[in-house]
PDB file of the backbone (N, CA, C, O) and the ligand in Angstrom, with CONECT records:
HET     ZN  A 101       1
ATOM      1  N   MET A   1      19.760   0.068   8.182  1.00  0.00           N
ATOM      2  CA  MET A   1      18.538   0.434   7.453  1.00  0.00           C
ATOM      3  C   MET A   1      18.463   1.958   7.327  1.00  0.00           C
ATOM      4  O   MET A   1      18.304   2.650   8.333  1.00  0.00           O
ATOM      5  N   PRO A   2      18.573   2.476   6.135  1.00  0.00           N
ATOM      6  CA  PRO A   2      18.529   3.938   5.987  1.00  0.00           C
ATOM      7  C   PRO A   2      17.133   4.465   6.263  1.00  0.00           C
ATOM      8  O   PRO A   2      16.129   3.801   6.008  1.00  0.00           O
ATOM      9  N   LEU A   3      17.102   5.652   6.779  1.00  0.00           N
ATOM     10  CA  LEU A   3      15.809   6.272   7.028  1.00  0.00           C
ATOM     11  C   LEU A   3      15.170   6.666   5.706  1.00  0.00           C
ATOM     12  O   LEU A   3      15.848   6.900   4.706  1.00  0.00           O
ATOM     13  N   GLU A   4      13.881   6.730   5.731  1.00  0.00           N
ATOM     14  CA  GLU A   4      13.131   7.097   4.542  1.00  0.00           C
ATOM     15  C   GLU A   4      13.557   8.478   4.033  1.00  0.00           C
ATOM     16  O   GLU A   4      13.682   9.423   4.811  1.00  0.00           O
ATOM     17  N   ALA A   5      13.772   8.579   2.746  1.00  0.00           N
ATOM     18  CA  ALA A   5      14.213   9.854   2.185  1.00  0.00           C
ATOM     19  C   ALA A   5      13.188  10.934   2.475  1.00  0.00           C
ATOM     20  O   ALA A   5      11.984  10.732   2.321  1.00  0.00           O
ATOM     21  N   GLY A   6      13.685  12.076   2.895  1.00  0.00           N
ATOM     22  CA  GLY A   6      12.794  13.189   3.176  1.00  0.00           C
ATOM     23  C   GLY A   6      12.334  13.237   4.614  1.00  0.00           C
ATOM     24  O   GLY A   6      11.826  14.256   5.084  1.00  0.00           O
ATOM     25  N   LEU A   7      12.517  12.115   5.317  1.00  0.00           N
ATOM     26  CA  LEU A   7      12.048  12.087   6.700  1.00  0.00           C
ATOM     27  C   LEU A   7      12.807  13.088   7.566  1.00  0.00           C
ATOM     28  O   LEU A   7      12.220  13.784   8.395  1.00  0.00           O
ATOM     29  N   LEU A   8      14.117  13.148   7.360  1.00  0.00           N
ATOM     30  CA  LEU A   8      14.917  14.062   8.177  1.00  0.00           C
ATOM     31  C   LEU A   8      14.493  15.513   7.987  1.00  0.00           C
ATOM     32  O   LEU A   8      14.628  16.332   8.896  1.00  0.00           O
ATOM     33  N   GLU A   9      13.986  15.820   6.817  1.00  0.00           N
ATOM     34  CA  GLU A   9      13.636  17.207   6.537  1.00  0.00           C
ATOM     35  C   GLU A   9      12.452  17.671   7.370  1.00  0.00           C
ATOM     36  O   GLU A   9      12.284  18.871   7.587  1.00  0.00           O
ATOM     37  N   ILE A  10      11.634  16.747   7.836  1.00  0.00           N
ATOM     38  CA  ILE A  10      10.465  17.149   8.604  1.00  0.00           C
ATOM     39  C   ILE A  10      10.672  16.941  10.096  1.00  0.00           C
ATOM     40  O   ILE A  10       9.823  17.310  10.908  1.00  0.00           O
ATOM     41  N   LEU A  11      11.807  16.349  10.451  1.00  0.00           N
ATOM     42  CA  LEU A  11      12.080  16.122  11.867  1.00  0.00           C
ATOM     43  C   LEU A  11      12.775  17.326  12.472  1.00  0.00           C
ATOM     44  O   LEU A  11      13.576  17.994  11.818  1.00  0.00           O
ATOM     45  N   ALA A  12      12.461  17.591  13.720  1.00  0.00           N
ATOM     46  CA  ALA A  12      13.135  18.652  14.453  1.00  0.00           C
ATOM     47  C   ALA A  12      13.343  18.181  15.887  1.00  0.00           C
ATOM     48  O   ALA A  12      12.610  17.334  16.398  1.00  0.00           O
ATOM     49  N   CYS A  13      14.340  18.739  16.507  1.00  0.00           N
ATOM     50  CA  CYS A  13      14.627  18.406  17.896  1.00  0.00           C
ATOM     51  C   CYS A  13      13.457  18.836  18.780  1.00  0.00           C
ATOM     52  O   CYS A  13      13.034  19.990  18.711  1.00  0.00           O
ATOM     53  N   PRO A  14      12.929  17.940  19.602  1.00  0.00           N
ATOM     54  CA  PRO A  14      11.799  18.307  20.462  1.00  0.00           C
ATOM     55  C   PRO A  14      12.216  19.257  21.587  1.00  0.00           C
ATOM     56  O   PRO A  14      11.369  19.908  22.200  1.00  0.00           O
ATOM     57  N   ALA A  15      13.503  19.332  21.853  1.00  0.00           N
ATOM     58  CA  ALA A  15      13.962  20.199  22.939  1.00  0.00           C
ATOM     59  C   ALA A  15      14.128  21.639  22.472  1.00  0.00           C
ATOM     60  O   ALA A  15      13.762  22.572  23.187  1.00  0.00           O
ATOM     61  N   CYS A  16      14.684  21.823  21.263  1.00  0.00           N
ATOM     62  CA  CYS A  16      15.002  23.186  20.820  1.00  0.00           C
ATOM     63  C   CYS A  16      14.473  23.483  19.422  1.00  0.00           C
ATOM     64  O   CYS A  16      14.587  24.616  18.956  1.00  0.00           O
ATOM     65  N   HIS A  17      13.893  22.486  18.739  1.00  0.00           N
ATOM     66  CA  HIS A  17      13.269  22.659  17.429  1.00  0.00           C
ATOM     67  C   HIS A  17      14.267  22.966  16.322  1.00  0.00           C
ATOM     68  O   HIS A  17      13.891  23.475  15.267  1.00  0.00           O
ATOM     69  N   ALA A  18      15.528  22.660  16.559  1.00  0.00           N
ATOM     70  CA  ALA A  18      16.526  22.799  15.498  1.00  0.00           C
ATOM     71  C   ALA A  18      16.428  21.593  14.561  1.00  0.00           C
ATOM     72  O   ALA A  18      15.903  20.549  14.947  1.00  0.00           O
ATOM     73  N   PRO A  19      16.933  21.736  13.330  1.00  0.00           N
ATOM     74  CA  PRO A  19      16.969  20.577  12.420  1.00  0.00           C
ATOM     75  C   PRO A  19      17.849  19.462  12.983  1.00  0.00           C
ATOM     76  O   PRO A  19      18.706  19.689  13.837  1.00  0.00           O
ATOM     77  N   ILE A  20      17.615  18.271  12.485  1.00  0.00           N
ATOM     78  CA  ILE A  20      18.326  17.087  12.957  1.00  0.00           C
ATOM     79  C   ILE A  20      19.051  16.447  11.787  1.00  0.00           C
ATOM     80  O   ILE A  20      18.548  16.425  10.664  1.00  0.00           O
ATOM     81  N   LYS A  21      20.250  15.924  12.065  1.00  0.00           N
ATOM     82  CA  LYS A  21      21.000  15.220  11.031  1.00  0.00           C
ATOM     83  C   LYS A  21      21.274  13.799  11.476  1.00  0.00           C
ATOM     84  O   LYS A  21      21.384  13.507  12.667  1.00  0.00           O
ATOM     85  N   GLU A  22      21.383  12.907  10.472  1.00  0.00           N
ATOM     86  CA  GLU A  22      21.658  11.508  10.780  1.00  0.00           C
ATOM     87  C   GLU A  22      23.162  11.301  10.839  1.00  0.00           C
ATOM     88  O   GLU A  22      23.897  11.744   9.956  1.00  0.00           O
ATOM     89  N   GLN A  23      23.611  10.625  11.886  1.00  0.00           N
ATOM     90  CA  GLN A  23      25.051  10.397  12.044  1.00  0.00           C
ATOM     91  C   GLN A  23      25.282   9.141  12.856  1.00  0.00           C
ATOM     92  O   GLN A  23      24.904   9.070  14.025  1.00  0.00           O
ATOM     93  N   GLU A  24      25.901   8.154  12.237  1.00  0.00           N
ATOM     94  CA  GLU A  24      26.285   6.922  12.922  1.00  0.00           C
ATOM     95  C   GLU A  24      25.117   6.303  13.695  1.00  0.00           C
ATOM     96  O   GLU A  24      25.233   6.004  14.883  1.00  0.00           O
ATOM     97  N   ALA A  25      24.004   6.120  13.007  1.00  0.00           N
ATOM     98  CA  ALA A  25      22.837   5.435  13.570  1.00  0.00           C
ATOM     99  C   ALA A  25      22.178   6.210  14.701  1.00  0.00           C
ATOM    100  O   ALA A  25      21.394   5.666  15.478  1.00  0.00           O
ATOM    101  N   GLU A  26      22.516   7.492  14.774  1.00  0.00           N
ATOM    102  CA  GLU A  26      21.823   8.356  15.721  1.00  0.00           C
ATOM    103  C   GLU A  26      21.331   9.573  14.962  1.00  0.00           C
ATOM    104  O   GLU A  26      21.765   9.845  13.842  1.00  0.00           O
ATOM    105  N   LEU A  27      20.430  10.292  15.581  1.00  0.00           N
ATOM    106  CA  LEU A  27      19.978  11.554  15.025  1.00  0.00           C
ATOM    107  C   LEU A  27      20.484  12.661  15.940  1.00  0.00           C
ATOM    108  O   LEU A  27      20.140  12.731  17.120  1.00  0.00           O
ATOM    109  N   ILE A  28      21.313  13.525  15.356  1.00  0.00           N
ATOM    110  CA  ILE A  28      21.996  14.541  16.146  1.00  0.00           C
ATOM    111  C   ILE A  28      21.334  15.891  15.909  1.00  0.00           C
ATOM    112  O   ILE A  28      21.149  16.321  14.770  1.00  0.00           O
ATOM    113  N   CYS A  29      20.985  16.542  16.999  1.00  0.00           N
ATOM    114  CA  CYS A  29      20.434  17.882  16.914  1.00  0.00           C
ATOM    115  C   CYS A  29      21.527  18.845  16.469  1.00  0.00           C
ATOM    116  O   CYS A  29      22.662  18.773  16.939  1.00  0.00           O
ATOM    117  N   THR A  30      21.171  19.745  15.560  1.00  0.00           N
ATOM    118  CA  THR A  30      22.164  20.692  15.059  1.00  0.00           C
ATOM    119  C   THR A  30      22.137  22.008  15.833  1.00  0.00           C
ATOM    120  O   THR A  30      22.872  22.936  15.496  1.00  0.00           O
ATOM    121  N   GLY A  31      21.307  22.097  16.856  1.00  0.00           N
ATOM    122  CA  GLY A  31      21.260  23.308  17.670  1.00  0.00           C
ATOM    123  C   GLY A  31      22.577  23.538  18.380  1.00  0.00           C
ATOM    124  O   GLY A  31      23.132  22.619  18.982  1.00  0.00           O
ATOM    125  N   GLN A  32      23.071  24.740  18.315  1.00  0.00           N
ATOM    126  CA  GLN A  32      24.406  25.030  18.852  1.00  0.00           C
ATOM    127  C   GLN A  32      24.493  24.763  20.350  1.00  0.00           C
ATOM    128  O   GLN A  32      25.513  24.268  20.829  1.00  0.00           O
ATOM    129  N   ASP A  33      23.458  25.078  21.082  1.00  0.00           N
ATOM    130  CA  ASP A  33      23.506  24.924  22.534  1.00  0.00           C
ATOM    131  C   ASP A  33      22.792  23.664  23.005  1.00  0.00           C
ATOM    132  O   ASP A  33      22.545  23.495  24.199  1.00  0.00           O
ATOM    133  N   CYS A  34      22.459  22.779  22.066  1.00  0.00           N
ATOM    134  CA  CYS A  34      21.688  21.588  22.410  1.00  0.00           C
ATOM    135  C   CYS A  34      22.509  20.346  22.082  1.00  0.00           C
ATOM    136  O   CYS A  34      23.156  19.778  22.962  1.00  0.00           O
ATOM    137  N   GLY A  35      22.485  19.922  20.822  1.00  0.00           N
ATOM    138  CA  GLY A  35      23.338  18.827  20.396  1.00  0.00           C
ATOM    139  C   GLY A  35      22.943  17.464  20.924  1.00  0.00           C
ATOM    140  O   GLY A  35      23.769  16.551  20.922  1.00  0.00           O
ATOM    141  N   LEU A  36      21.709  17.291  21.378  1.00  0.00           N
ATOM    142  CA  LEU A  36      21.265  15.988  21.862  1.00  0.00           C
ATOM    143  C   LEU A  36      21.320  14.956  20.745  1.00  0.00           C
ATOM    144  O   LEU A  36      21.087  15.271  19.578  1.00  0.00           O
ATOM    145  N   ALA A  37      21.633  13.713  21.120  1.00  0.00           N
ATOM    146  CA  ALA A  37      21.692  12.617  20.163  1.00  0.00           C
ATOM    147  C   ALA A  37      20.544  11.661  20.451  1.00  0.00           C
ATOM    148  O   ALA A  37      20.462  11.081  21.534  1.00  0.00           O
ATOM    149  N   TYR A  38      19.659  11.502  19.470  1.00  0.00           N
ATOM    150  CA  TYR A  38      18.490  10.639  19.633  1.00  0.00           C
ATOM    151  C   TYR A  38      18.746   9.284  18.992  1.00  0.00           C
ATOM    152  O   TYR A  38      19.330   9.208  17.911  1.00  0.00           O
ATOM    153  N   PRO A  39      18.316   8.223  19.645  1.00  0.00           N
ATOM    154  CA  PRO A  39      18.536   6.877  19.088  1.00  0.00           C
ATOM    155  C   PRO A  39      17.558   6.571  17.947  1.00  0.00           C
ATOM    156  O   PRO A  39      16.500   7.189  17.826  1.00  0.00           O
ATOM    157  N   VAL A  40      17.946   5.607  17.122  1.00  0.00           N
ATOM    158  CA  VAL A  40      17.058   5.064  16.099  1.00  0.00           C
ATOM    159  C   VAL A  40      16.897   3.584  16.409  1.00  0.00           C
ATOM    160  O   VAL A  40      17.874   2.835  16.393  1.00  0.00           O
ATOM    161  N   ARG A  41      15.686   3.164  16.685  1.00  0.00           N
ATOM    162  CA  ARG A  41      15.441   1.774  17.042  1.00  0.00           C
ATOM    163  C   ARG A  41      14.580   1.106  15.971  1.00  0.00           C
ATOM    164  O   ARG A  41      13.455   1.530  15.708  1.00  0.00           O
ATOM    165  N   ASP A  42      15.126   0.055  15.359  1.00  0.00           N
ATOM    166  CA  ASP A  42      14.402  -0.657  14.302  1.00  0.00           C
ATOM    167  C   ASP A  42      13.974   0.287  13.193  1.00  0.00           C
ATOM    168  O   ASP A  42      12.911   0.120  12.597  1.00  0.00           O
ATOM    169  N   GLY A  43      14.820   1.288  12.921  1.00  0.00           N
ATOM    170  CA  GLY A  43      14.526   2.221  11.838  1.00  0.00           C
ATOM    171  C   GLY A  43      13.577   3.333  12.223  1.00  0.00           C
ATOM    172  O   GLY A  43      13.225   4.172  11.393  1.00  0.00           O
ATOM    173  N   ILE A  44      13.161   3.345  13.480  1.00  0.00           N
ATOM    174  CA  ILE A  44      12.220   4.366  13.923  1.00  0.00           C
ATOM    175  C   ILE A  44      12.956   5.394  14.779  1.00  0.00           C
ATOM    176  O   ILE A  44      13.515   5.039  15.817  1.00  0.00           O
ATOM    177  N   PRO A  45      12.966   6.643  14.369  1.00  0.00           N
ATOM    178  CA  PRO A  45      13.617   7.666  15.194  1.00  0.00           C
ATOM    179  C   PRO A  45      12.860   7.844  16.513  1.00  0.00           C
ATOM    180  O   PRO A  45      11.637   7.980  16.530  1.00  0.00           O
ATOM    181  N   VAL A  46      13.608   7.840  17.605  1.00  0.00           N
ATOM    182  CA  VAL A  46      13.007   8.037  18.921  1.00  0.00           C
ATOM    183  C   VAL A  46      13.328   9.459  19.375  1.00  0.00           C
ATOM    184  O   VAL A  46      14.347   9.717  20.014  1.00  0.00           O
ATOM    185  N   LEU A  47      12.435  10.359  19.028  1.00  0.00           N
ATOM    186  CA  LEU A  47      12.690  11.772  19.320  1.00  0.00           C
ATOM    187  C   LEU A  47      12.062  12.149  20.659  1.00  0.00           C
ATOM    188  O   LEU A  47      11.105  12.919  20.733  1.00  0.00           O
ATOM    189  N   LEU A  48      12.628  11.586  21.690  1.00  0.00           N
ATOM    190  CA  LEU A  48      12.181  11.882  23.046  1.00  0.00           C
ATOM    191  C   LEU A  48      13.373  12.404  23.838  1.00  0.00           C
ATOM    192  O   LEU A  48      14.441  11.792  23.848  1.00  0.00           O
ATOM    193  N   VAL A  49      13.182  13.526  24.491  1.00  0.00           N
ATOM    194  CA  VAL A  49      14.289  14.104  25.250  1.00  0.00           C
ATOM    195  C   VAL A  49      14.772  13.135  26.319  1.00  0.00           C
ATOM    196  O   VAL A  49      15.969  13.057  26.597  1.00  0.00           O
ATOM    197  N   ASP A  50      13.839  12.394  26.920  1.00  0.00           N
ATOM    198  CA  ASP A  50      14.220  11.446  27.963  1.00  0.00           C
ATOM    199  C   ASP A  50      15.084  10.303  27.443  1.00  0.00           C
ATOM    200  O   ASP A  50      15.812   9.674  28.211  1.00  0.00           O
ATOM    201  N   GLU A  51      15.005  10.031  26.134  1.00  0.00           N
ATOM    202  CA  GLU A  51      15.774   8.943  25.540  1.00  0.00           C
ATOM    203  C   GLU A  51      17.071   9.432  24.921  1.00  0.00           C
ATOM    204  O   GLU A  51      17.913   8.629  24.517  1.00  0.00           O
ATOM    205  N   ALA A  52      17.234  10.730  24.846  1.00  0.00           N
ATOM    206  CA  ALA A  52      18.376  11.289  24.131  1.00  0.00           C
ATOM    207  C   ALA A  52      19.651  11.179  24.962  1.00  0.00           C
ATOM    208  O   ALA A  52      19.644  11.173  26.193  1.00  0.00           O
ATOM    209  N   ARG A  53      20.743  11.094  24.208  1.00  0.00           N
ATOM    210  CA  ARG A  53      22.061  11.080  24.844  1.00  0.00           C
ATOM    211  C   ARG A  53      22.602  12.512  24.868  1.00  0.00           C
ATOM    212  O   ARG A  53      22.582  13.220  23.861  1.00  0.00           O
ATOM    213  N   ARG A  54      23.079  12.910  26.027  1.00  0.00           N
ATOM    214  CA  ARG A  54      23.621  14.270  26.136  1.00  0.00           C
ATOM    215  C   ARG A  54      24.978  14.351  25.448  1.00  0.00           C
ATOM    216  O   ARG A  54      25.755  13.397  25.509  1.00  0.00           O
ATOM    217  N   PRO A  55      25.273  15.456  24.803  1.00  0.00           N
ATOM    218  CA  PRO A  55      26.602  15.602  24.178  1.00  0.00           C
ATOM    219  C   PRO A  55      27.685  15.628  25.252  1.00  0.00           C
ATOM    220  O   PRO A  55      27.465  16.068  26.381  1.00  0.00           O
ATOM    221  N   ALA A  56      28.849  15.146  24.864  1.00  0.00           N
ATOM    222  CA  ALA A  56      29.967  15.090  25.822  1.00  0.00           C
ATOM    223  C   ALA A  56      30.423  16.492  26.202  1.00  0.00           C
ATOM    224  O   ALA A  56      31.352  16.645  26.996  1.00  0.00           O
TER     225      ALA A  56
HETATM  226 ZN    ZN A 101      18.095  20.326  20.139  1.00  0.00          ZN2+
END
């Protein structure tokens, strides 16, 4: 299920406030020193640091 158009433009990483990009059913922070990956559940972005996956 694709995210609503324009939604990504208003989303920002809650940890560092960098823009977020959609990638393989996750939302990836574009912050150079952050890079957290947030899950999307039932089409709803879960922008919670506690739910985010740390970059490898
Ligand atoms: Zn971030």
